[in-house]
MARFIDREN-738810 format. One record per residue (C-alpha): x, y, z; residue in one letter; chain. Coordinates in nm, 4 decimals, decimal comma, always signed. Layout:
// residues N
        X        Y        Z res chain
        X        Y        Z   A     A
...
This chain:
// residues 559
        X        Y        Z res chain
 +11,8476  +1,3298  -4,3163   M     A
 +12,0900  +1,1038  -4,1344   M     A
 +12,3884  +0,9700  -4,3263   K     A
 +12,4364  +0,5944  -4,3517   A     A
 +12,7552  +0,6246  -4,1490   S     A
 +12,5645  +0,7871  -3,8604   E     A
 +12,3358  +0,4931  -3,7910   W     A
 +12,3912  +0,2947  -3,4740   N     A
 +12,1990  +0,0271  -3,2862   V     A
 +12,0057  +0,2635  -3,0620   G     A
 +11,8995  +0,4875  -3,3504   R     A
 +11,8066  +0,1835  -3,5582   Y     A
 +11,5819  +0,0543  -3,2805   L     A
 +11,4142  +0,3930  -3,2414   L     A
 +11,3497  +0,4269  -3,6138   R     A
 +11,1847  +0,0836  -3,6101   R     A
 +10,9718  +0,1853  -3,3112   L     A
 +10,8555  +0,4915  -3,5053   E     A
 +10,7745  +0,2771  -3,8075   Q     A
 +10,5585  +0,0326  -3,6129   V     A
 +10,3540  +0,3165  -3,4644   G     A
 +10,5095  +0,4223  -3,1335   L     A
 +10,4979  +0,7924  -3,0534   K     A
 +10,5639  +0,7507  -2,6811   H     A
 +10,7578  +0,5099  -2,4611   V     A
 +10,7394  +0,4904  -2,0820   F     A
 +11,0184  +0,4261  -1,8350   G     A
 +11,2411  +0,5144  -1,5427   V     A
 +11,6081  +0,6177  -1,5836   P     A
 +11,8972  +0,4054  -1,4638   G     A
 +12,2659  +0,4184  -1,5436   D     A
 +12,2682  +0,1266  -1,7915   F     A
 +11,9899  +0,2814  -2,0007   V     A
 +12,0831  +0,6519  -1,9881   L     A
 +12,2705  +0,6423  -2,3200   G     A
 +11,9656  +0,5037  -2,4974   F     A
 +11,7374  +0,7508  -2,3223   M     A
 +11,9566  +1,0343  -2,4562   D     A
 +11,8961  +0,8917  -2,8024   Q     A
 +11,5208  +0,8829  -2,7400   I     A
 +11,5325  +1,2546  -2,6606   L     A
 +11,6856  +1,3156  -3,0039   E     A
 +11,4264  +1,1015  -3,1832   S     A
 +11,0613  +1,1473  -3,2803   K     A
 +10,9586  +0,9106  -2,9986   V     A
 +10,8687  +1,0938  -2,6776   E     A
 +11,0002  +0,9564  -2,3486   L     A
 +10,7470  +0,9698  -2,0632   I     A
 +10,9187  +0,9059  -1,7306   T     A
 +10,7011  +0,7549  -1,4585   T     A
 +10,7198  +0,7188  -1,0822   C     A
 +10,8196  +0,3523  -1,1014   N     A
 +10,8783  +0,0819  -1,3587   E     A
 +10,5651  -0,1189  -1,2771   L     A
 +10,3496  +0,1787  -1,3697   N     A
 +10,5622  +0,2350  -1,6811   A     A
 +10,4760  -0,1200  -1,7850   G     A
 +10,1076  -0,0647  -1,7128   Y     A
 +10,1212  +0,2578  -1,9146   A     A
 +10,2768  +0,0735  -2,2091   A     A
 +10,0000  -0,1871  -2,1844   D     A
  +9,7216  +0,0726  -2,1756   G     A
  +9,8874  +0,2605  -2,4630   Y     A
  +9,9042  -0,0597  -2,6692   A     A
  +9,5364  -0,1435  -2,6161   R     A
  +9,4420  +0,1893  -2,7703   V     A
  +9,7311  +0,2448  -3,0116   N     A
  +9,8087  -0,1094  -3,1257   G     A
 +10,1587  -0,1357  -2,9730   I     A
 +10,3329  +0,0070  -2,6658   G     A
 +10,6829  +0,0344  -2,5263   G     A
 +10,8547  +0,0383  -2,1864   V     A
 +11,2213  +0,1237  -2,1216   V     A
 +11,4007  +0,0234  -1,8011   T     A
 +11,7445  -0,0426  -1,6589   T     A
 +11,8922  -0,3881  -1,6005   Y     A
 +11,7480  -0,6193  -1,3299   A     A
 +11,6210  -0,3747  -1,0643   V     A
 +11,4206  -0,1781  -1,3186   G     A
 +11,3059  -0,4520  -1,5538   E     A
 +11,2051  -0,6848  -1,2700   F     A
 +10,9804  -0,4107  -1,1361   S     A
 +10,8145  -0,3941  -1,4805   A     A
 +10,7991  -0,7743  -1,5122   L     A
 +10,4515  -0,8041  -1,3624   N     A
 +10,3127  -0,5617  -1,6199   A     A
 +10,4802  -0,7487  -1,9044   V     A
 +10,3394  -1,0756  -1,7748   A     A
  +9,9914  -0,9257  -1,7731   G     A
 +10,0336  -0,8094  -2,1297   A     A
 +10,1468  -1,1581  -2,2272   Y     A
  +9,8491  -1,3271  -2,0681   S     A
  +9,5958  -1,0894  -2,2289   E     A
  +9,7652  -1,0670  -2,5713   K     A
  +9,8809  -0,7060  -2,5639   V     A
 +10,1782  -0,6122  -2,7923   P     A
 +10,4361  -0,4395  -2,5722   V     A
 +10,8056  -0,3873  -2,6525   V     A
 +11,0098  -0,4177  -2,3305   A     A
 +11,3559  -0,2647  -2,3708   I     A
 +11,6190  -0,2828  -2,0999   T     A
 +11,9572  -0,1123  -2,0845   G     A
 +12,2138  -0,3689  -1,9757   A     A
 +12,5772  -0,3765  -1,8605   P     A
 +12,8449  -0,3706  -2,1309   T     A
 +12,9439  -0,6764  -2,3298   V     A
 +13,2875  -0,6582  -2,1687   E     A
 +13,1387  -0,6629  -1,8179   N     A
 +12,9304  -0,9647  -1,9155   R     A
 +13,2308  -1,1454  -2,0628   R     A
 +13,4263  -1,1098  -1,7354   H     A
 +13,1199  -1,1634  -1,5081   S     A
 +13,2071  -0,8388  -1,3286   A     A
 +13,0239  -0,8010  -0,9955   M     A
 +12,8503  -0,4777  -1,0865   L     A
 +12,5623  -0,3170  -0,8970   H     A
 +12,2175  -0,4416  -1,0035   H     A
 +12,3613  -0,7716  -1,1308   T     A
 +12,2989  -1,1207  -0,9937   L     A
 +12,6248  -1,2976  -1,0672   G     A
 +12,4685  -1,4655  -1,3687   N     A
 +12,4075  -1,2079  -1,6408   Y     A
 +12,1675  -1,4363  -1,8306   N     A
 +11,9003  -1,4458  -1,5599   I     A
 +11,6893  -1,1469  -1,6774   P     A
 +11,6815  -1,2711  -2,0360   L     A
 +11,5860  -1,6213  -1,9235   E     A
 +11,3056  -1,4847  -1,7040   I     A
 +11,1614  -1,2634  -1,9774   F     A
 +11,1734  -1,5496  -2,2243   E     A
 +10,8859  -1,7009  -2,0253   R     A
 +10,6539  -1,4010  -2,0633   V     A
 +10,7337  -1,2864  -2,4163   T     A
 +10,7123  -1,4348  -2,7644   V     A
 +11,0679  -1,3228  -2,8480   A     A
 +11,3587  -1,2269  -2,6221   A     A
 +11,6874  -1,1057  -2,7724   V     A
 +12,0154  -0,9652  -2,6460   S     A
 +12,1794  -0,7205  -2,8840   L     A
 +12,5369  -0,8131  -2,7993   A     A
 +12,6573  -0,8009  -3,1627   D     A
 +12,5878  -0,4749  -3,3541   P     A
 +12,6133  -0,6602  -3,6849   V     A
 +12,3320  -0,8978  -3,5905   K     A
 +12,1301  -0,6426  -3,3978   A     A
 +11,9164  -0,5069  -3,6871   P     A
 +11,7948  -0,8542  -3,7813   E     A
 +11,7245  -0,9353  -3,4145   Q     A
 +11,5274  -0,6116  -3,3694   I     A
 +11,3196  -0,6696  -3,6820   D     A
 +11,2475  -1,0302  -3,5910   R     A
 +11,1349  -0,9328  -3,2389   A     A
 +10,9062  -0,6517  -3,3579   L     A
 +10,7470  -0,8738  -3,6216   R     A
 +10,6801  -1,1353  -3,3543   A     A
 +10,5242  -0,8708  -3,1301   C     A
 +10,2864  -0,7560  -3,4030   L     A
 +10,2050  -1,1044  -3,5333   Y     A
 +10,1325  -1,2715  -3,1998   H     A
  +9,9970  -0,9579  -3,0252   K     A
 +10,2180  -1,0314  -2,7268   R     A
 +10,5213  -0,8681  -2,5617   P     A
 +10,8807  -0,8997  -2,6757   V     A
 +11,2000  -0,8288  -2,4829   Y     A
 +11,5069  -0,6463  -2,6161   I     A
 +11,8193  -0,6337  -2,4032   E     A
 +12,0488  -0,3485  -2,5110   L     A
 +12,4016  -0,3510  -2,3637   P     A
 +12,5059  +0,0062  -2,2881   S     A
 +12,8213  -0,0101  -2,5029   D     A
 +12,6313  -0,1476  -2,8047   V     A
 +12,3822  +0,1412  -2,8092   T     A
 +12,6238  +0,3654  -3,0012   H     A
 +12,7909  +0,0982  -3,2121   R     A
 +12,7492  +0,1375  -3,5878   S     A
 +12,5039  -0,0779  -3,7790   C     A
 +12,3206  -0,0869  -4,1108   T     A
 +12,0740  +0,1823  -4,2103   E     A
 +11,7068  +0,0827  -4,1625   P     A
 +11,4928  +0,0689  -4,4731   G     A
 +11,1195  +0,0142  -4,4806   D     A
 +10,9907  -0,2157  -4,2095   F     A
 +10,8546  -0,5493  -4,3313   A     A
 +10,5319  -0,5920  -4,1360   F     A
 +10,4295  -0,9513  -4,0696   P     A
 +10,1741  -1,1132  -4,2961   E     A
  +9,8584  -1,2610  -4,1375   P     A
  +9,8526  -1,6332  -4,0759   M     A
  +9,8206  -1,8322  -4,4003   L     A
  +9,5454  -2,0811  -4,3264   S     A
  +9,5792  -2,4435  -4,4268   D     A
  +9,3215  -2,4623  -4,7084   A     A
  +9,2029  -2,8156  -4,6323   A     A
  +9,1744  -2,7569  -4,2569   A     A
  +8,9899  -2,4309  -4,3142   L     A
  +8,7408  -2,5893  -4,5535   A     A
  +8,6681  -2,8828  -4,3223   E     A
  +8,6326  -2,6587  -4,0176   A     A
  +8,3906  -2,4284  -4,1951   V     A
  +8,1808  -2,7162  -4,3315   D     A
  +8,1501  -2,8769  -3,9882   E     A
  +8,0689  -2,5415  -3,8223   A     A
  +7,8017  -2,4581  -4,0785   V     A
  +7,6452  -2,8012  -4,0373   A     A
  +7,6297  -2,7607  -3,6574   L     A
  +7,4891  -2,4080  -3,6673   L     A
  +7,2201  -2,4869  -3,9247   T     A
  +7,1127  -2,8173  -3,7773   A     A
  +7,0422  -2,6783  -3,4279   R     A
  +6,7963  -2,4237  -3,2922   N     A
  +6,8742  -2,0805  -3,1489   N     A
  +7,2324  -2,0291  -3,2713   P     A
  +7,4332  -1,7564  -3,0969   A     A
  +7,7804  -1,6023  -3,0986   I     A
  +8,0124  -1,5415  -2,8047   L     A
  +8,2667  -1,2680  -2,8893   V     A
  +8,6068  -1,2552  -2,7218   G     A
  +8,9052  -1,0258  -2,6921   V     A
  +9,0897  -1,1513  -3,0012   E     A
  +8,8316  -0,9787  -3,2228   I     A
  +8,9711  -0,6518  -3,0890   H     A
  +9,3367  -0,7542  -3,0744   R     A
  +9,3436  -0,8653  -3,4385   Y     A
  +9,1228  -0,5824  -3,5671   G     A
  +8,8478  -0,8123  -3,6897   L     A
  +8,5519  -0,5851  -3,6225   Q     A
  +8,4583  -0,5446  -3,9916   D     A
  +8,4515  -0,9195  -4,0720   P     A
  +8,2526  -0,9794  -3,7528   M     A
  +7,9979  -0,7098  -3,8361   N     A
  +7,9480  -0,8646  -4,1822   K     A
  +7,8909  -1,2074  -4,0242   L     A
  +7,6386  -1,0650  -3,7814   L     A
  +7,4560  -0,8627  -4,0460   K     A
  +7,4160  -1,1648  -4,2712   K     A
  +7,3127  -1,4220  -4,0110   T     A
  +7,1126  -1,2064  -3,7703   G     A
  +7,2562  -1,4154  -3,4845   Y     A
  +7,2472  -1,2640  -3,1346   P     A
  +7,5857  -1,2130  -2,9722   F     A
  +7,7176  -1,1672  -2,6230   A     A
  +8,0650  -1,0634  -2,5132   T     A
  +8,2770  -1,1806  -2,2251   M     A
  +8,4241  -0,9434  -1,9652   L     A
  +8,7697  -0,9375  -2,1274   L     A
  +8,6149  -0,8747  -2,4697   G     A
  +8,3653  -0,6036  -2,3663   K     A
  +8,3253  -0,3430  -2,6466   T     A
  +8,5227  -0,5608  -2,8911   A     A
  +8,2094  -0,4904  -3,0982   L     A
  +7,9766  -0,1906  -3,0518   P     A
  +7,7162  -0,2505  -2,7844   E     A
  +7,4680  -0,0334  -2,9763   Q     A
  +7,4320  -0,3209  -3,2245   N     A
  +7,0712  -0,4440  -3,1928   P     A
  +7,2007  -0,8034  -3,1969   Q     A
  +7,4063  -0,7469  -2,8804   F     A
  +7,2314  -0,9119  -2,5871   I     A
  +7,4810  -0,8352  -2,3094   G     A
  +7,7678  -0,9702  -2,1030   L     A
  +7,8033  -1,3453  -2,0498   Y     A
  +7,9622  -1,4505  -1,7177   E     A
  +7,8248  -1,7957  -1,6443   G     A
  +7,5934  -1,7904  -1,3414   M     A
  +7,6785  -1,4211  -1,2909   S     A
  +7,5051  -1,3300  -1,6171   S     A
  +7,1607  -1,1780  -1,6431   R     A
  +6,9033  -1,4550  -1,6831   D     A
  +6,8195  -1,3849  -2,0467   Y     A
  +7,1865  -1,3720  -2,1524   V     A
  +7,2696  -1,6925  -1,9639   R     A
  +6,9680  -1,8783  -2,1042   E     A
  +7,0340  -1,7607  -2,4586   R     A
  +7,4038  -1,8484  -2,4561   V     A
  +7,3799  -2,1756  -2,2637   E     A
  +7,0643  -2,2766  -2,4501   G     A
  +7,2042  -2,2138  -2,7954   A     A
  +7,1888  -2,5234  -3,0137   G     A
  +7,5108  -2,4085  -3,1754   G     A
  +7,7376  -2,1571  -3,0010   L     A
  +8,0075  -1,9901  -3,2094   L     A
  +8,2888  -1,8768  -2,9751   C     A
  +8,5251  -1,6407  -3,1566   L     A
  +8,8451  -1,5207  -2,9931   G     A
  +8,7221  -1,6064  -2,6433   T     A
  +8,9359  -1,6776  -2,3345   F     A
  +8,7618  -1,9437  -2,1230   M     A
  +8,8994  -1,8048  -1,7950   S     A
  +8,7398  -1,8015  -1,4515   D     A
  +8,6314  -1,4365  -1,4449   F     A
  +8,5019  -1,4600  -1,8013   N     A
  +8,3002  -1,7649  -1,7000   L     A
  +8,1697  -1,6379  -1,3651   G     A
  +8,4038  -1,8496  -1,1559   G     A
  +8,3751  -2,1465  -1,3957   F     A
  +7,9982  -2,1615  -1,3496   T     A
  +7,9308  -2,1627  -1,7257   A     A
  +7,7280  -2,4542  -1,8575   K     A
  +7,8626  -2,4808  -2,2108   L     A
  +7,8386  -2,8339  -2,3498   E     A
  +8,1204  -2,9351  -2,5866   D     A
  +7,8817  -3,0969  -2,8342   N     A
  +7,7303  -2,7538  -2,9067   R     A
  +8,0478  -2,5475  -2,9200   L     A
  +8,2579  -2,4100  -3,2048   I     A
  +8,5716  -2,2487  -3,0628   R     A
  +8,8111  -2,0476  -3,2798   A     A
  +9,1078  -1,8823  -3,1143   I     A
  +9,4755  -1,8167  -3,1831   D     A
  +9,4919  -2,0003  -3,5168   G     A
  +9,2991  -2,3086  -3,4034   R     A
  +8,9410  -2,4269  -3,4327   V     A
  +8,7791  -2,6874  -3,2116   R     A
  +8,4336  -2,8262  -3,2962   I     A
  +8,3068  -3,0811  -3,0470   K     A
  +8,6166  -3,3036  -3,0164   N     A
  +8,7614  -3,2254  -3,3583   H     A
  +9,0655  -2,9992  -3,3805   Y     A
  +9,1744  -2,7977  -3,6858   Y     A
  +9,5178  -2,6355  -3,6718   N     A
  +9,6525  -2,3415  -3,8713   Q     A
  +9,3129  -2,1870  -3,9336   V     A
  +9,3295  -1,8070  -3,9166   G     A
  +9,0463  -1,6399  -3,7253   L     A
  +8,9865  -1,3847  -4,0005   K     A
  +8,9694  -1,6539  -4,2695   D     A
  +8,7347  -1,8623  -4,0569   F     A
  +8,4947  -1,5713  -3,9983   I     A
  +8,4947  -1,4631  -4,3623   E     A
  +8,4365  -1,8156  -4,4939   R     A
  +8,1529  -1,8702  -4,2457   L     A
  +7,9925  -1,5499  -4,3682   T     A
  +8,0025  -1,6842  -4,7231   E     A
  +7,8580  -2,0230  -4,6326   K     A
  +7,5899  -1,9438  -4,3733   L     A
  +7,2370  -1,8585  -4,4793   S     A
  +7,0950  -1,5105  -4,4394   A     A
  +6,8775  -1,4466  -4,1352   G     A
  +6,7381  -1,1616  -3,9247   S     A
  +6,7390  -1,0738  -3,5521   P     A
  +6,3560  -1,0545  -3,5605   G     A
  +6,3190  -1,4160  -3,6587   S     A
  +6,5568  -1,5200  -3,3757   L     A
  +6,3776  -1,3229  -3,0987   D     A
  +6,6812  -1,1123  -3,0009   V     A
  +6,6382  -0,8836  -2,6967   R     A
  +6,8926  -0,6015  -2,7316   P     A
  +7,1037  -0,5099  -2,4313   A     A
  +7,0290  -0,1410  -2,4954   V     A
  +6,6895  -0,2026  -2,3357   D     A
  +6,7824  -0,4637  -2,0758   S     A
  +7,1421  -0,4199  -1,9550   C     A
  +7,1694  -0,3746  -1,5767   T     A
  +7,2985  -0,0161  -1,5989   H     A
  +7,1720  +0,1594  -1,9134   R     A
  +7,0975  +0,5039  -2,0451   K     A
  +6,7534  +0,3935  -2,1642   S     A
  +6,6453  +0,3680  -1,7988   A     A
  +6,5631  +0,7073  -1,6466   A     A
  +6,7801  +0,8287  -1,3587   F     A
  +6,6666  +1,0966  -1,1163   E     A
  +6,9179  +1,1737  -0,8387   P     A
  +6,7943  +1,1847  -0,4801   E     A
  +7,0232  +1,4582  -0,3401   P     A
  +7,0365  +1,3471  +0,0245   G     A
  +7,0457  +0,9740  -0,0441   Q     A
  +7,3646  +0,7865  +0,0431   K     A
  +7,5207  +0,6332  -0,2660   L     A
  +7,5105  +0,2612  -0,3363   T     A
  +7,7043  +0,0685  -0,5982   I     A
  +7,3838  +0,0016  -0,7897   R     A
  +7,2791  +0,3676  -0,8033   R     A
  +7,6328  +0,4893  -0,8773   F     A
  +7,6647  +0,2753  -1,1897   Y     A
  +7,3101  +0,3577  -1,2922   D     A
  +7,4334  +0,7178  -1,3001   R     A
  +7,7531  +0,6239  -1,4828   M     A
  +7,5463  +0,4729  -1,7648   A     A
  +7,4273  +0,8311  -1,8301   H     A
  +7,7694  +0,9871  -1,7722   F     A
  +7,9887  +0,7798  -2,0057   V     A
  +7,9949  +0,9349  -2,3512   Q     A
  +8,0624  +0,8106  -2,7017   S     A
  +8,4363  +0,7795  -2,7757   N     A
  +8,5400  +0,7605  -2,4086   D     A
  +8,8028  +0,5131  -2,2916   V     A
  +8,6567  +0,3426  -1,9837   V     A
  +8,8917  +0,1551  -1,7516   M     A
  +8,7819  -0,0668  -1,4637   A     A
  +9,0182  -0,2181  -1,2104   D     A
  +8,9884  -0,5722  -1,0748   T     A
  +8,7276  -0,6030  -0,8020   G     A
  +8,3950  -0,4301  -0,7485   T     A
  +8,4824  -0,1813  -1,0239   A     A
  +8,5375  -0,4425  -1,2964   L     A
  +8,2251  -0,6494  -1,2316   F     A
  +7,9960  -0,3468  -1,1958   S     A
  +8,1347  -0,1482  -1,4882   A     A
  +8,1076  -0,4589  -1,7017   G     A
  +7,7282  -0,4323  -1,6704   E     A
  +7,7204  -0,0666  -1,7815   V     A
  +7,5882  -0,0344  -2,1359   F     A
  +7,8530  +0,1489  -2,3393   M     A
  +7,7774  +0,4016  -2,6171   P     A
  +7,9291  +0,3713  -2,9622   D     A
  +8,3052  +0,4067  -3,0056   E     A
  +8,3768  +0,3459  -2,6357   V     A
  +8,6839  +0,1360  -2,5608   T     A
  +8,6439  -0,0653  -2,2415   F     A
  +8,9655  -0,1824  -2,0747   I     A
  +8,9774  -0,4189  -1,7804   G     A
  +9,2351  -0,6850  -1,6899   Q     A
  +8,9755  -0,9598  -1,6625   A     A
  +9,2208  -1,2511  -1,7022   F     A
  +9,5487  -1,1495  -1,5357   Y     A
  +9,3645  -0,9287  -1,2819   C     A
  +9,6564  -0,7320  -1,1371   S     A
  +9,5036  -0,4805  -0,8992   I     A
  +9,6110  -0,1190  -0,9474   G     A
  +9,6614  -0,1741  -1,3220   Y     A
  +9,4264  +0,1024  -1,4346   T     A
  +9,6076  +0,3975  -1,2757   V     A
  +9,9241  +0,3396  -1,4791   G     A
  +9,7317  +0,2180  -1,7828   A     A
  +9,5281  +0,5413  -1,7835   A     A
  +9,8495  +0,7329  -1,8486   L     A
  +9,9196  +0,5245  -2,1560   G     A
  +9,5623  +0,5396  -2,2883   A     A
  +9,5418  +0,9162  -2,2414   A     A
  +9,8639  +0,9735  -2,4375   L     A
  +9,7668  +0,7247  -2,7086   A     A
  +9,4392  +0,9092  -2,7718   A     A
  +9,4634  +1,2662  -2,6371   P     A
  +9,1384  +1,3612  -2,8091   E     A
  +8,9433  +1,1056  -2,6045   R     A
  +8,8302  +1,1246  -2,2408   R     A
  +8,9631  +0,8534  -2,0090   V     A
  +8,7306  +0,7460  -1,7256   V     A
  +8,8789  +0,5217  -1,4558   V     A
  +8,6975  +0,3170  -1,1913   F     A
  +8,9344  +0,1822  -0,9264   V     A
  +8,8847  +0,0471  -0,5748   G     A
  +9,0640  +0,2062  -0,2809   D     A
  +9,2759  -0,1040  -0,2184   G     A
  +9,3897  -0,1288  -0,5789   A     A
  +9,4478  +0,2463  -0,5947   F     A
  +9,6930  +0,2413  -0,3036   Q     A
  +9,9280  +0,0180  -0,5066   L     A
  +9,9825  +0,2617  -0,7940   T     A
  +9,8421  +0,5978  -0,6835   S     A
 +10,1649  +0,7929  -0,7386   Q     A
 +10,1111  +0,7835  -1,1150   E     A
  +9,8496  +1,0539  -1,0706   L     A
 +10,1463  +1,2882  -1,0539   S     A
 +10,2641  +1,1813  -1,4016   T     A
  +9,9139  +1,2358  -1,5417   L     A
  +9,9185  +1,5865  -1,3907   I     A
 +10,2712  +1,6544  -1,5087   R     A
 +10,1769  +1,5764  -1,8667   N     A
  +9,8655  +1,7919  -1,8620   G     A
  +9,6247  +1,5013  -1,9093   L     A
  +9,2613  +1,5110  -1,8024   N     A
  +9,1274  +1,1705  -1,6991   P     A
  +8,8428  +1,1380  -1,4534   I     A
  +8,9400  +0,8908  -1,1796   V     A
  +8,6678  +0,7498  -0,9546   F     A
  +8,8209  +0,5993  -0,6403   V     A
  +8,5603  +0,3616  -0,4970   L     A
  +8,6227  +0,3827  -0,1238   N     A
  +8,4673  +0,0788  +0,0435   N     A
  +8,7268  +0,0521  +0,3192   D     A
  +8,9542  -0,2206  +0,1899   G     A
  +8,9494  -0,5296  -0,0270   Y     A
  +8,5809  -0,6078  -0,0692   T     A
  +8,6367  -0,8725  -0,3375   I     A
  +8,8597  -1,0638  -0,0922   E     A
  +8,6147  -1,0120  +0,1952   R     A
  +8,3485  -1,1847  -0,0141   L     A
  +8,5758  -1,4927  -0,0365   I     A
  +8,6918  -1,4883  +0,3257   T     A
  +8,7389  -1,1939  +0,5582   D     A
  +9,0336  -1,1214  +0,7809   G     A
  +9,2527  -0,8326  +0,8944   P     A
  +9,4605  -0,8720  +0,5786   Y     A
  +9,1729  -0,7128  +0,3884   N     A
  +9,1948  -0,3897  +0,5884   D     A
  +9,3944  -0,0919  +0,4623   I     A
  +9,4890  +0,2441  +0,6092   Q     A
  +9,2203  +0,4993  +0,5186   P     A
  +9,3486  +0,7831  +0,3008   W     A
  +9,1877  +1,1141  +0,2144   K     A
  +9,2040  +1,0253  -0,1547   Y     A
  +9,0332  +1,3415  -0,2740   H     A
  +9,3218  +1,5489  -0,1386   L     A
  +9,5863  +1,3731  -0,3467   L     A
  +9,5577  +1,6099  -0,6459   P     A
  +9,6612  +1,8856  -0,4013   Q     A
  +9,9505  +1,6724  -0,2758   V     A
 +10,0675  +1,6007  -0,6313   F     A
 +10,0405  +1,9626  -0,7351   G     A
  +9,7541  +1,9742  -0,9825   G     A
  +9,4060  +1,8655  -1,0780   G     A
  +9,0886  +1,8719  -0,8733   R     A
  +8,9578  +1,6401  -0,6009   G     A
  +8,6012  +1,5821  -0,4804   C     A
  +8,4662  +1,3894  -0,1824   D     A
  +8,1297  +1,2201  -0,2405   V     A
  +7,8891  +1,0417  -0,0055   Y     A
  +7,5454  +1,1221  -0,1493   T     A
  +7,3774  +1,1306  -0,4892   E     A
  +7,3592  +1,5088  -0,4684   G     A
  +7,7314  +1,5395  -0,4005   E     A
  +7,7985  +1,3095  -0,6974   L     A
  +7,6054  +1,5429  -0,9275   E     A
  +7,8098  +1,8379  -0,8050   E     A
  +8,1347  +1,6453  -0,8607   A     A
  +8,0356  +1,5414  -1,2115   L     A
  +7,9575  +1,9019  -1,2991   E     A
  +8,3015  +2,0091  -1,1757   K     A
  +8,4651  +1,7276  -1,3728   A     A
  +8,2965  +1,8452  -1,6944   R     A
  +8,4416  +2,1914  -1,6547   G     A
  +8,7897  +2,0849  -1,5445   N     A
  +9,0684  +2,0798  -1,8051   R     A
  +9,3017  +1,8730  -1,5906   G     A
  +9,2801  +1,5556  -1,3859   L     A
  +8,9738  +1,5074  -1,1673   T     A
  +8,9735  +1,2582  -0,8815   L     A
  +8,6334  +1,1775  -0,7301   I     A
  +8,6409  +0,9786  -0,4076   E     A
  +8,3099  +0,7948  -0,3736   V     A
  +8,2198  +0,6322  -0,0438   H     A
  +8,0282  +0,3022  -0,0198   F     A
  +7,9446  +0,0554  +0,2530   D     A
  +8,2126  -0,2072  +0,3019   R     A
  +8,0183  -0,5036  +0,1567   M     A
  +7,8234  -0,3184  -0,1127   D     A
  +7,8860  -0,4788  -0,4511   C     A
  +7,7149  -0,5976  -0,7660   S     A
  +7,5157  -0,9197  -0,7783   D     A
  +7,7519  -1,0534  -1,0481   S     A
  +8,0570  -1,0092  -0,8230   L     A
  +7,8760  -1,1643  -0,5259   R     A
  +7,7859  -1,4718  -0,7324   R     A
  +8,1372  -1,5057  -0,8734   A     A
  +8,2860  -1,4779  -0,5237   C     A
  +8,0521  -1,7477  -0,3928   E     A
  +8,2298  -1,9888  -0,6249   Q     A
  +8,5729  -1,8658  -0,5157   M     A
  +8,4647  -1,8905  -0,1505   A     A
  +8,3591  -2,2503  -0,2028   A     A
  +8,7001  -2,3251  -0,3581   Q     A
  +8,8695  -2,1532  -0,0629   Y     A
  +8,6779  -2,3743  +0,1831   K     A
  +8,7688  -2,6884  -0,0121   R     A
  +9,1363  -2,5866  -0,0093   S     A
  +9,1346  -2,4774  +0,3559   N     A
  +8,9188  -2,7252  +0,5545   P     A
  +8,8617  -2,6841  +0,9230   G     A
């Protein structure tokens, strides 16, 4: 056991990271952070070095979505700015990531020394990260550092968003107080009067109208509200749909689950049931363009109840400081009991576009299409898998695959940074080594972050990565085509050989896909399956969403 006199700022920070649930952090070494990295090696937290800082940030994000919190460690400016895009994505999609950067010494800062990696103004990185985090602190004073660390970590856990901790290299080993038990943040304390009024108005709307329904969003997952939601569903019998960002926030095996809602990109029954609901209860939903099929949703305000991030809006009435958990639990108490049978619910298990309940017989010599590929994937994905789909054809098609129980679906459906899944797969695989990670990523997105395959191999991880080779940026081609959508063709299936491990397969036909899937089942390491499709082959939902984006492009670029 460490003596009180042996505690310093770096060790204090690491103990707190252990206490909040971090077993791994991701990063790239640099001279200003090497001292802290040496301390990581002596701690219970494992340091996973990546090929670049952007992928380290993605890995921390993927880790957090499975584990509940993630961490990325970089060096000042050149390293942290590379990770900035990943932190921004975590901020936009409410993912709790701790971004730690090793900085120049306090003395260098005081004299504005023109060191390498600096910008003349030492405050610039902190000021930038203040915009994409809920707390940003610089640990310049070892006496104040413990309180700053605790405050930042509580903010990260409370708001489910990133925080930034700048650690000057000379402060890392400065003495500080010994850490005791960590004081985890308490959930939001709802305003009793606002909560009561919001619930009364919501109950009145839901009971006075026909065909009530629920739209489930990502905050149900972020705040761990699955149990309260399941109780609400069981009591009311209401049908529910999810949005793309909130897919698998609740189990899709639930007989009240009707499918994915994406505005005009939805299946007809889902769109009609959601948009035709007399009262629509939207819980933890992000009303973003991809979630709403390119803003094609027809959701009238006079039928909506929206609860998100501590606020409830009903029609044009706003109720502040109303916790989502309290709102759901109180609604469950107040609403009358019902049953799915009386509400004519058609479960997605029997109607989803790509589902296991529909028989699939491969035609060995038939060239693969997107439709047939994802029909097959509906039979391949297993309970407890982590399924990741990158922005583009992968995200929209995988969103319509019916997922078995205990599957976690991860897709950046709001921030939409292409290439995200390759780095995020590293984090997810380390956060849950007992689970299989399945990645769907387009060839264009894959080229941005492909080198992180080597880190997956280096750490003995065994994801299955499907590279969807459709010769460039199909999602952009659907908006407007040009030479900027072309990319250099790679032999993607040979990359495991280049990176020194794993297995690669090259697939054109349904028969070759079956052979590749059989090899993947028996492979203990990484498997990369390159699947070839025609350039403009995509799902109907993506095509419809891109029609809206193409119309916007034409309005913005006349002539």
